[in-house]
Every structure is written in structure tokens, then in C-alpha cells.
KEKE-3310 file (N, C-alpha, C; in steps of 0.2 Angstrom, whole numbers, plus 5000, padded with zeros to 4 digits):
npx = (4959:4956:4960:4963:4977:4986:4983:4985:4997:5002:4995:5007:5018:5015:5014:5025:5031:5039:5037:5029:5033:5048:5046:5042:5056:5062:5074:5084:5091:5106:5111:5122:5130:5144:5157:5164:5178:5179:5175:5165:5147:5136:5123:5112:5097:5086:5068:5058:5045:5036:5026:5015:5017:5011:4999:4997:4994:4985:4974:4974:4969:4959:4951:4950:4942:4928:4925:4926:4920:4921:4918:4916:4927:4925:4923:4910:4900:4898:4895:4884:4874:4858:4853:4864:4867:4859:4868:4881:4889:4894:4909:4913:4924:4940:4953:4964:4978:4989:4986:4975:4984:4991:4977:4975:4986:4984:4972:4976:4985:4977:4967:4977:4978:4983:4991:4994:4991:4990:4987:4995:5002:5012:5012:5017:5021:5030:5036:5040:5046:5052:5040:5032:5043:5045:5037:5049:5040)
npy = (5066:5057:5049:5032:5025:5036:5038:5027:5025:5038:5032:5021:5028:5035:5025:5020:5032:5041:5055:5059:5066:5060:5046:5046:5046:5054:5065:5073:5090:5098:5115:5127:5140:5151:5162:5177:5173:5159:5150:5138:5142:5140:5127:5119:5106:5102:5105:5091:5089:5100:5113:5106:5093:5091:5091:5082:5071:5075:5076:5063:5060:5065:5060:5045:5047:5054:5049:5034:5017:5014:5001:4992:4996:4998:5010:5024:5028:5016:5005:5009:5013:5008:4997:4990:4980:4969:4966:4960:4947:4936:4928:4908:4909:4912:4901:4907:4898:4900:4908:4900:4889:4898:4899:4888:4885:4895:4889:4876:4882:4887:4879:4872:4879:4891:4908:4920:4935:4934:4940:4947:4942:4939:4932:4921:4913:4899:4892:4874:4868:4873:4876:4866:4859:4839:4832:4821:4810)
npz = (4950:4940:4931:4929:4927:4931:4944:4950:4949:4956:4971:4970:4973:4986:4993:4992:5000:4994:4982:4966:4957:4959:4959:4947:4940:4944:4950:4965:4960:4967:4971:4972:4979:4980:4985:4982:4981:4976:4985:4992:4999:5003:5001:4993:4990:4978:4981:4987:4989:4981:4982:4970:4970:4984:4980:4973:4981:4990:4983:4978:4990:4993:4983:4988:4998:4994:4983:4982:4990:5008:5011:5004:4992:4980:4966:4970:4962:4956:4965:4974:4966:4963:4952:4950:4961:4955:4943:4948:4951:4961:4963:4970:4985:4987:4997:5011:5013:5020:5031:5035:5041:5051:5058:5064:5071:5080:5087:5092:5102:5110:5114:5124:5133:5132:5133:5144:5137:5125:5113:5110:5103:5089:5073:5061:5046:5037:5023:5021:5016:4998:4985:4976:4977:4980:4994:5007:5011)
capx = (4961:4951:4965:4967:4985:4990:4979:4989:5005:5001:4995:5013:5024:5011:5016:5032:5034:5041:5033:5024:5039:5053:5041:5043:5062:5065:5080:5085:5100:5109:5111:5127:5132:5150:5158:5172:5185:5176:5172:5156:5144:5129:5120:5104:5094:5077:5063:5052:5038:5034:5016:5013:5017:5008:4994:4993:4994:4979:4971:4971:4966:4951:4948:4947:4936:4923:4923:4929:4918:4924:4915:4919:4934:4923:4920:4903:4893:4896:4893:4878:4870:4853:4854:4873:4864:4857:4873:4885:4890:4902:4910:4915:4927:4945:4956:4971:4980:4993:4979:4971:4989:4990:4972:4974:4990:4982:4969:4979:4986:4973:4965:4983:4976:4986:4996:4994:4991:4991:4982:5001:5011:5014:5010:5020:5022:5037:5037:5043:5052:5052:5034:5034:5047:5041:5040:5051:5034)
capy = (5060:5051:5045:5026:5022:5041:5037:5018:5029:5041:5027:5017:5033:5033:5016:5019:5035:5047:5061:5056:5065:5055:5041:5045:5045:5063:5065:5082:5094:5102:5121:5128:5145:5153:5170:5180:5170:5154:5145:5134:5145:5137:5122:5116:5102:5105:5102:5085:5090:5105:5112:5101:5086:5088:5093:5075:5067:5078:5074:5055:5058:5068:5056:5041:5048:5055:5042:5025:5014:5013:4998:4988:4999:5001:5018:5025:5029:5009:4999:5011:5011:5002:4992:4986:4974:4963:4965:4957:4939:4934:4920:4906:4913:4908:4900:4910:4893:4903:4911:4896:4887:4902:4900:4882:4885:4896:4886:4874:4885:4887:4871:4869:4885:4897:4910:4927:4941:4929:4944:4952:4936:4941:4927:4921:4905:4899:4885:4869:4866:4876:4876:4861:4851:4834:4829:4817:4806)
capz = (4948:4937:4927:4933:4928:4934:4951:4953:4950:4963:4974:4971:4978:4990:4997:4993:5004:4988:4979:4962:4951:4960:4955:4939:4939:4946:4955:4965:4958:4970:4971:4976:4979:4980:4987:4976:4981:4974:4991:4992:5006:5005:4994:4995:4984:4976:4988:4983:4991:4982:4981:4967:4973:4990:4978:4970:4985:4993:4976:4977:4998:4993:4977:4991:5003:4991:4978:4984:4996:5014:5013:4999:4990:4972:4963:4974:4955:4954:4970:4976:4962:4961:4948:4953:4961:4951:4935:4949:4951:4967:4962:4977:4989:4989:5003:5011:5014:5026:5037:5040:5045:5058:5063:5068:5076:5088:5089:5096:5109:5115:5117:5127:5139:5129:5139:5144:5131:5119:5109:5108:5099:5082:5071:5055:5043:5033:5018:5026:5008:4990:4982:4969:4979:4982:4998:5009:5014)
cpx = (4957:4955:4967:4972:4988:4990:4984:4995:5005:5001:5003:5016:5022:5015:5023:5037:5038:5036:5033:5031:5045:5050:5044:5050:5065:5069:5082:5091:5101:5112:5116:5129:5139:5153:5162:5177:5184:5176:5167:5154:5139:5126:5114:5100:5088:5073:5058:5047:5035:5026:5013:5012:5013:4999:4990:4993:4988:4973:4967:4967:4959:4946:4944:4941:4929:4920:4924:4923:4922:4922:4919:4927:4930:4922:4913:4898:4893:4893:4889:4873:4865:4855:4861:4871:4864:4861:4879:4885:4894:4904:4912:4923:4934:4950:4963:4973:4986:4989:4977:4976:4988:4985:4972:4980:4989:4976:4971:4981:4983:4967:4971:4982:4979:4989:4994:4996:4993:4990:4989:5006:5008:5015:5013:5020:5028:5033:5042:5049:5048:5044:5036:5038:5044:5043:5044:5048:5036)
cpy = (5055:5048:5038:5023:5030:5041:5031:5021:5034:5037:5024:5023:5032:5029:5016:5026:5041:5051:5057:5056:5061:5049:5039:5043:5052:5063:5073:5084:5097:5108:5124:5135:5146:5160:5171:5175:5162:5146:5144:5140:5141:5132:5118:5112:5103:5102:5099:5089:5096:5105:5106:5093:5084:5088:5086:5072:5070:5076:5068:5055:5059:5060:5047:5041:5050:5052:5036:5024:5013:5005:4990:4990:5001:5006:5018:5025:5021:5004:5005:5015:5007:4995:4988:4979:4966:4963:4962:4950:4940:4927:4918:4910:4906:4909:4902:4902:4896:4907:4905:4889:4891:4900:4894:4880:4889:4893:4881:4877:4886:4884:4870:4875:4892:4901:4917:4930:4937:4934:4948:4948:4939:4936:4928:4914:4906:4892:4879:4868:4870:4873:4871:4858:4846:4831:4821:4812:4799)
cpz = (4946:4933:4932:4935:4931:4942:4956:4951:4956:4970:4977:4977:4983:4998:5000:4998:4999:4986:4972:4957:4953:4958:4950:4936:4940:4951:4958:4963:4966:4970:4974:4975:4983:4981:4981:4974:4979:4980:4990:4998:5005:4998:4998:4989:4983:4980:4982:4984:4991:4984:4976:4968:4978:4988:4975:4976:4989:4989:4978:4985:4996:4988:4981:4995:5000:4986:4979:4990:5003:5013:5007:4993:4983:4973:4967:4967:4956:4959:4974:4971:4961:4958:4946:4954:4959:4943:4942:4949:4956:4965:4972:4979:4988:4995:5004:5015:5020:5034:5041:5043:5050:5061:5068:5074:5083:5090:5094:5104:5112:5117:5121:5135:5137:5132:5140:5140:5127:5113:5107:5103:5091:5078:5065:5051:5039:5030:5025:5020:5001:4989:4978:4970:4980:4991:5000:5009:5008)
residu = (MET:GLN:ASP:PRO:ALA:THR:ARG:ALA:ASP:VAL:THR:ALA:ALA:ARG:ALA:LEU:GLY:ILE:SER:TYR:LYS:ARG:PHE:GLN:GLY:TRP:GLU:PRO:THR:THR:VAL:TYR:THR:TYR:ASP:ASP:ALA:GLY:ARG:MET:VAL:SER:SER:TRP:PRO:GLU:VAL:GLU:TRP:ASP:GLU:THR:GLU:GLN:ASP:TRP:MET:LEU:ALA:LEU:GLU:THR:TRP:GLU:ARG:GLU:GLU:VAL:CYS:PRO:LEU:CYS:GLY:TRP:PRO:LYS:GLU:ILE:CYS:GLN:ALA:ARG:GLU:THR:GLU:THR:MET:LEU:GLU:VAL:PRO:PRO:PRO:THR:ARG:CYS:HIS:VAL:THR:THR:SER:ILE:LYS:ARG:ALA:GLN:ASP:ALA:ARG:ALA:GLN:GLN:GLY:GLY:GLY:LYS:HIS:ASP:ASP:ALA:LEU:ILE:TRP:GLY:ALA:ARG:LEU:LYS:ARG:PRO:LEU:GLY:GLN:PRO:SER:LEU:HIS)
# end
């Protein structure tokens, strides 16, 4: 699983819940069997998850487990090499304004006494107006 482009495609296929070959455009063919009178007696589609497709997913899982750092997501050969520490620069963080707004709403609810089982609430956000549209104020 060393080729980054193939790895990206197999990862995308996995995220979509489809095989690598289907991700590449494959569609199953249905095979039909007929009796001597010409009546169809059985049909079955080609197998999507054959041994090769299973091997692709297993290879991806093995690569992630053995080659990728569980903390940073970088390849272990880079992130665990001593010399890497002095070769990195860390840019300032960027802010997720959606998360900031949700956290503020959660804080406001908590200051008002909150509610029972607030940890079970699913928070979301929506735009008041489309981005780039001027405010009416």
C-alpha cells in the first residue's frame, strides 16, 4: 500500500462502503442459466467482494496499523525519527467558527442551569444567511 494515489482511492472506496474495483467504475454482470426449454432457472451477479477486493481493504488496514502514527496521522518513519523534531514548523492554529459558536451556546445553556442529560444533546449550527450576503443591520 505504498502508492499514495492507490491508497487514497482505496481509502475513499472504504469510506463509501464499496469495493476498490467498483470505485474504479466496475459494475457487476448478472449471469443467467436456462434450461433446455429456454426458461431461466437461475441468475446471480458477479461477486463484488472477491478475494482481491478483500485483500485491498486488509492491506489498507495493515498499512494504517503498522505505518501510520495513531497520534498525528503521519507516517511513523517520519514522525518517529529524532531528526524530524528539528525539521518541523508548526503554524498558528486556525479556528473552527462553527465549533466556537456551538461551544458558546453550550456554555450559555450550562450557565442557565442546563438540563438533565445534556451530554446526550446533539448540537449543530446553520448559517443565518448565505456567506457573502450582507447583513441587514
